[in-house]
Legacy VTK file of the C-alpha trace (Angstrom):
# vtk DataFile Version 3.0
C-alpha trace
ASCII
DATASET POLYDATA
POINTS 318 float
159.887 112.583 208.703
157.279 112.457 211.494
158.477 109.005 212.535
162.118 110.177 212.599
161.269 113.165 214.797
159.209 110.924 217.049
162.075 108.503 217.648
164.532 111.381 218.065
162.322 112.709 220.845
162.376 109.283 222.471
166.168 109.327 222.626
166.014 112.517 224.680
164.183 110.778 227.522
166.243 110.379 230.663
167.370 106.810 231.444
166.529 105.012 234.668
163.691 105.880 237.002
161.548 104.528 239.776
159.394 103.026 237.041
162.096 100.630 235.843
160.797 97.069 235.454
162.157 93.815 234.080
160.897 93.125 230.561
160.907 89.392 229.856
159.616 87.313 226.965
157.312 84.387 227.632
160.062 81.914 226.679
162.529 83.582 229.055
165.148 84.169 226.322
164.908 87.974 226.363
165.255 89.955 229.563
166.127 93.600 230.030
165.626 96.181 232.762
164.263 99.538 231.714
161.091 101.533 231.403
158.469 102.300 228.818
159.374 104.966 226.300
156.278 104.565 224.153
153.512 102.218 223.122
152.932 101.762 219.403
150.125 100.300 217.330
151.118 99.722 213.713
154.003 102.172 214.130
151.908 104.978 215.617
152.240 106.138 219.218
149.254 105.537 221.518
148.633 106.904 224.980
147.290 104.867 227.925
146.634 101.595 226.049
144.500 98.963 227.773
146.928 96.209 226.789
144.621 94.323 224.426
145.026 96.420 221.283
145.857 94.378 218.189
149.475 94.863 217.110
150.462 96.673 220.330
154.222 96.997 220.854
156.410 98.694 223.432
159.629 100.683 222.972
161.905 100.291 226.008
164.444 102.762 227.350
167.313 100.698 228.710
169.290 101.849 231.741
172.060 103.125 229.489
169.577 105.470 227.824
169.414 103.542 224.538
166.137 102.481 222.953
165.092 99.047 221.853
163.220 98.347 218.669
159.440 97.976 219.198
158.773 94.712 221.055
155.370 93.095 220.267
153.384 92.721 223.464
152.297 89.193 222.575
155.913 88.066 223.059
156.142 89.305 226.652
155.510 87.220 229.751
152.330 87.597 231.761
154.338 88.987 234.688
155.729 91.750 232.464
152.276 92.577 231.136
150.966 92.746 234.675
153.684 95.258 235.547
152.809 97.342 232.497
149.034 97.340 232.923
148.466 96.983 236.657
146.509 100.236 236.546
144.943 99.704 233.155
141.301 99.048 234.008
139.272 97.781 236.962
138.519 94.621 234.968
142.188 93.746 234.573
143.326 94.923 237.982
142.009 91.785 239.669
144.324 89.699 237.497
147.306 91.856 238.233
147.062 90.985 241.918
147.696 87.314 241.108
151.266 86.093 241.562
152.979 84.396 238.659
155.781 81.872 238.692
157.711 79.749 236.254
158.486 76.108 236.964
161.491 73.961 236.089
160.339 73.254 232.505
159.409 76.853 231.733
155.666 76.686 232.382
154.217 80.030 233.376
151.520 79.775 236.057
149.285 82.396 237.651
147.711 82.316 241.101
143.927 82.554 241.003
141.904 83.400 244.115
139.258 81.258 245.766
135.716 82.377 245.043
132.167 81.685 243.914
130.731 81.830 240.410
127.666 80.730 238.476
128.418 77.906 236.093
126.371 77.069 233.022
124.070 79.140 230.826
120.352 79.840 231.148
119.908 79.507 227.385
121.989 76.339 227.149
120.941 72.676 227.101
120.360 70.450 230.146
124.118 69.921 230.561
124.537 73.668 231.101
121.937 74.226 233.807
123.154 77.228 235.856
124.118 76.758 239.476
126.473 78.392 241.951
129.863 76.740 242.404
132.567 77.421 244.984
136.297 77.182 244.387
137.422 76.720 247.971
141.165 77.308 247.675
143.445 79.551 245.586
145.332 77.624 242.895
147.964 78.160 240.243
146.823 77.546 236.660
148.887 77.395 233.502
148.761 80.706 231.668
148.993 78.716 228.440
148.031 75.260 227.238
150.837 72.721 227.661
153.145 73.107 224.674
154.777 70.368 222.652
158.196 71.456 223.914
157.091 71.121 227.547
155.365 67.791 226.960
158.366 66.309 225.175
160.720 67.428 227.916
158.788 65.389 230.474
157.495 62.481 228.377
160.350 62.178 225.837
157.769 61.987 223.056
155.591 64.302 220.977
152.432 62.690 219.585
151.111 65.897 217.978
149.840 66.111 214.415
150.625 69.823 214.009
154.242 69.780 215.129
155.759 73.027 216.387
157.464 73.525 219.753
155.194 76.362 220.940
151.933 74.863 219.674
149.751 73.058 222.206
150.452 69.365 222.477
147.588 67.315 221.001
146.816 63.727 220.037
147.497 63.057 223.704
144.898 61.058 225.619
143.347 62.073 228.932
145.224 59.177 230.532
148.539 60.400 229.110
147.813 63.928 230.339
147.374 62.511 233.852
150.662 60.635 233.475
152.371 63.850 232.348
151.151 65.601 235.512
152.471 62.765 237.671
155.876 62.726 235.979
156.165 66.510 236.133
155.384 66.350 239.859
158.152 63.762 240.266
160.888 65.941 238.746
163.531 66.701 241.409
163.091 70.477 241.083
159.331 70.236 241.571
159.605 67.809 244.484
162.139 70.034 246.261
159.759 72.986 245.782
156.917 70.932 247.281
154.762 71.276 244.164
152.398 68.849 242.483
150.532 69.040 239.182
147.138 67.797 238.038
144.354 68.530 235.601
141.890 71.250 236.665
138.518 70.307 238.028
135.658 71.372 235.797
134.713 74.073 238.313
138.275 75.438 238.370
138.380 75.487 234.580
135.141 77.419 234.077
135.896 79.755 236.989
139.257 80.585 235.376
137.770 80.908 231.897
135.021 83.279 233.016
137.429 85.448 235.020
134.558 87.083 236.852
132.193 87.349 233.879
128.673 85.964 233.460
128.563 86.364 229.674
128.751 83.730 226.939
132.481 84.277 226.537
135.129 85.697 228.852
135.059 88.906 226.782
131.271 89.343 226.447
128.347 87.998 224.442
129.383 89.071 220.938
130.595 85.969 219.064
132.116 88.153 216.336
134.779 89.193 218.872
135.943 85.592 219.314
138.402 85.967 216.454
140.473 88.233 218.728
140.605 85.726 221.572
140.881 82.274 220.080
141.625 79.952 217.173
138.429 78.238 216.047
136.659 77.117 212.866
136.483 80.613 211.370
140.184 81.467 211.576
142.325 78.457 212.554
142.491 76.931 209.045
142.130 73.482 210.622
145.435 73.553 212.472
146.671 74.537 215.895
148.635 77.716 216.491
151.361 78.809 218.949
149.953 79.481 222.401
149.476 83.048 223.565
148.962 84.680 220.165
145.451 85.953 220.865
144.141 88.277 223.586
144.028 86.849 227.121
140.988 86.974 229.356
140.772 89.436 232.249
142.783 87.096 234.491
145.683 86.842 232.056
144.902 83.366 230.676
145.385 82.655 226.970
143.515 80.336 224.594
140.677 79.531 226.978
138.483 79.661 223.871
139.641 77.468 220.971
142.974 76.019 219.761
142.444 72.661 221.566
139.780 71.217 223.845
141.170 71.075 227.385
140.825 68.032 229.647
139.278 68.322 233.106
139.364 65.748 235.921
135.731 64.643 236.022
133.688 62.100 234.158
130.957 63.584 231.966
127.666 62.768 233.677
125.996 61.680 230.443
126.844 57.969 229.836
129.289 57.342 227.010
130.724 60.859 226.984
133.937 59.979 228.850
136.016 62.656 230.589
134.976 66.305 230.490
136.684 68.676 228.044
136.139 72.426 227.806
136.884 75.444 225.630
136.426 74.362 222.028
139.097 73.728 219.418
140.515 74.671 216.032
137.521 73.077 214.295
134.773 74.227 216.680
132.093 76.751 215.844
131.692 79.777 218.090
128.841 78.178 220.078
131.109 75.325 221.169
133.765 77.759 222.411
131.451 79.393 224.975
132.561 79.431 228.617
129.665 77.134 229.595
129.888 74.544 226.812
130.716 71.001 227.920
132.178 68.178 225.879
133.615 64.753 226.635
136.108 62.222 225.275
136.999 58.590 225.957
139.993 58.673 228.340
142.192 56.528 226.079
141.332 58.334 222.816
143.841 60.353 220.773
142.643 63.304 218.725
144.403 66.363 217.270
141.654 68.620 218.667
142.402 67.779 222.311
145.088 68.979 224.733
145.290 70.364 228.270
146.656 72.865 230.755
147.694 72.129 234.325
146.956 73.174 237.882
149.829 73.483 240.338
149.244 73.060 244.080
151.369 72.321 247.163
152.182 68.605 247.130
150.533 68.110 250.556
147.202 69.199 248.979
147.219 66.274 246.571
LINES 1 319
318 0 1 2 3 4 5 6 7 8 9 10 11 12 13 14 15 16 17 18 19 20 21 22 23 24 25 26 27 28 29 30 31 32 33 34 35 36 37 38 39 40 41 42 43 44 45 46 47 48 49 50 51 52 53 54 55 56 57 58 59 60 61 62 63 64 65 66 67 68 69 70 71 72 73 74 75 76 77 78 79 80 81 82 83 84 85 86 87 88 89 90 91 92 93 94 95 96 97 98 99 100 101 102 103 104 105 106 107 108 109 110 111 112 113 114 115 116 117 118 119 120 121 122 123 124 125 126 127 128 129 130 131 132 133 134 135 136 137 138 139 140 141 142 143 144 145 146 147 148 149 150 151 152 153 154 155 156 157 158 159 160 161 162 163 164 165 166 167 168 169 170 171 172 173 174 175 176 177 178 179 180 181 182 183 184 185 186 187 188 189 190 191 192 193 194 195 196 197 198 199 200 201 202 203 204 205 206 207 208 209 210 211 212 213 214 215 216 217 218 219 220 221 222 223 224 225 226 227 228 229 230 231 232 233 234 235 236 237 238 239 240 241 242 243 244 245 246 247 248 249 250 251 252 253 254 255 256 257 258 259 260 261 262 263 264 265 266 267 268 269 270 271 272 273 274 275 276 277 278 279 280 281 282 283 284 285 286 287 288 289 290 291 292 293 294 295 296 297 298 299 300 301 302 303 304 305 306 307 308 309 310 311 312 313 314 315 316 317
């Protein structure tokens, strides 16, 4: 009875307002203009959510005054979430200032500012020695790891072991990831927009992962919280999962911890380690998923624990 009265009260809300926004799903298939009627967690109304509550959903009042069913927040695009939570907390407000865009194959990218950060970890090994790094220019970074659907659209192949369109592509080599970036850059729509794609530098990757933090993970130092932010050895069940199902970091980036290791541009400075990879994977322990942890792989190797996300820059910057 309480739930019935609650939803009856929602129907009495007046349609249309200055707070109307466009609600869009991450895949772009659902789009509606309206405003928030209520936020729900497990069917119960919540006031002033931060945006990272597990099971959070939104009920939308459409312009005709009708209500939608509760829409899980994890299905919505980053741009929509930014509109909803632009005043949520000081920690998330910095992200909300970043512009987002979607490219010709449906990749969602977010603009990250230039800045300084301290890479590494004081308690880590010699490969994690802390030092200050500068990211000299703003750059767009993929909100999600490259999915199998996106990879197949460009490369006309899907090498992945754990096949599902919205899972990250894996069993792709570093060399093939570079080829993907080149071919994506050569698409007519991307060329006409003056855009080029590449792998992130290691500094760009860690800067984006940390999102202004100096802790072991982008969410703090408590490894027990990792289960909320990534798929790793304790919860992945030795398989990849659809991108964007866990909480994002403070800059709106998903799966920076776990799911698949992510390729970076540089060679690992220790001989025999190959190209740098960051972030941990579905089979990694929590220690390997830390923001500072560094790994490497032979550039030609194929492994179901490795994938990538892309940086987008003006083509004249390449």
